[in-house]
C-alpha positions in Angstrom: 10.1 109.6 80.2 7.9 109.0 83.2 7.7 105.6 84.7 4.7 103.4 83.9 2.5 102.4 86.8 1.7 98.7 86.6 0.6 95.9 88.8 -2.3 96.1 91.2 -2.7 99.9 90.9 -3.3 99.9 87.1 -3.6 96.4 85.6 -4.3 95.8 82.0 -6.7 93.0 81.3 -7.1 91.4 77.9 -9.1 88.9 75.8 -6.3 87.5 73.8 -6.8 83.9 74.9 -10.5 84.1 74.2 -10.1 85.6 70.8 -7.4 83.1 69.9 -9.7 80.2 71.0 -12.7 81.6 69.0 -10.5 81.6 65.9 -8.9 78.2 66.5 -5.5 80.0 66.6 -2.5 78.6 68.5 -0.1 80.9 70.5 2.5 80.1 67.9 0.3 81.2 65.0 -0.6 84.5 66.8 3.0 85.0 67.7 4.1 84.7 64.0 1.4 87.1 62.9 2.4 89.8 65.5 6.2 89.0 65.2 6.9 88.0 68.8 7.7 84.6 70.3 5.0 82.3 71.6 6.2 82.8 75.2 5.4 86.5 74.8 1.8 85.7 73.8 1.5 83.5 76.9 2.9 86.2 79.1 0.4 88.7 77.6 -2.5 86.3 78.1 -1.6 85.7 81.8 -1.1 89.5 82.4 2.6 89.0 83.2 3.5 91.4 80.4 1.8 94.5 79.1 2.0 95.2 75.4 3.5 98.3 73.9 1.2 100.5 71.9 2.7 99.1 68.7 2.2 95.5 69.9 -1.4 96.3 71.0 -2.1 97.7 67.5 -0.6 94.7 65.8 -2.8 92.4 67.9 -5.9 94.5 67.1 -5.1 94.3 63.4 -4.9 90.5 63.6 -8.3 90.2 65.3 -9.8 93.1 63.3 -11.1 94.7 66.5 -10.4 98.1 68.2 -7.8 98.1 70.9 -10.4 98.7 73.6 -12.3 95.5 72.6 -9.1 93.5 73.5 -7.5 95.5 76.3 -9.0 97.2 79.3 -8.1 98.7 82.7 -11.2 96.9 84.2 -11.8 93.2 84.1 -13.9 91.9 81.2 -17.1 90.1 81.9 -18.2 87.2 79.7 -18.7 88.2 76.1 -22.2 86.7 76.2 -23.2 89.0 79.1 -21.9 92.0 77.2 -23.6 91.1 74.0 -26.9 90.6 75.8 -26.5 93.9 77.6 -25.8 95.7 74.3 -28.8 94.2 72.6 -31.0 95.0 75.7 -29.7 98.6 75.7 -30.5 98.9 72.0 -34.0 97.5 72.5 -34.6 99.9 75.4 -33.4 102.8 73.2 -35.7 101.8 70.4 -38.6 101.5 72.9 -37.8 104.9 74.3 -37.7 106.5 70.8 -41.1 105.0 69.8 -42.8 106.2 72.9 -41.7 109.8 72.1 -42.9 110.0 68.6 
């Protein structure tokens, strides 16, 4: 098995804390749902611990989101910015389609 590159070279960012807060969920509640201890949830949120694929999938199932909506190799911007950008992109796409036909 090859070693996993971690740290500054290939960090894994996540939105676990934000998603928990949106749902009014404590670390203990999330920990119980994904079958880890609350300290593990804290370590994940701080980026001190990277999840296994199994754990990432369990977290995704709890939040009912795809893994890439929760974890990323690049830092996440504010959700509001991303939502606005997505809506703007959709509006631009619609505008482009209507001008072609």
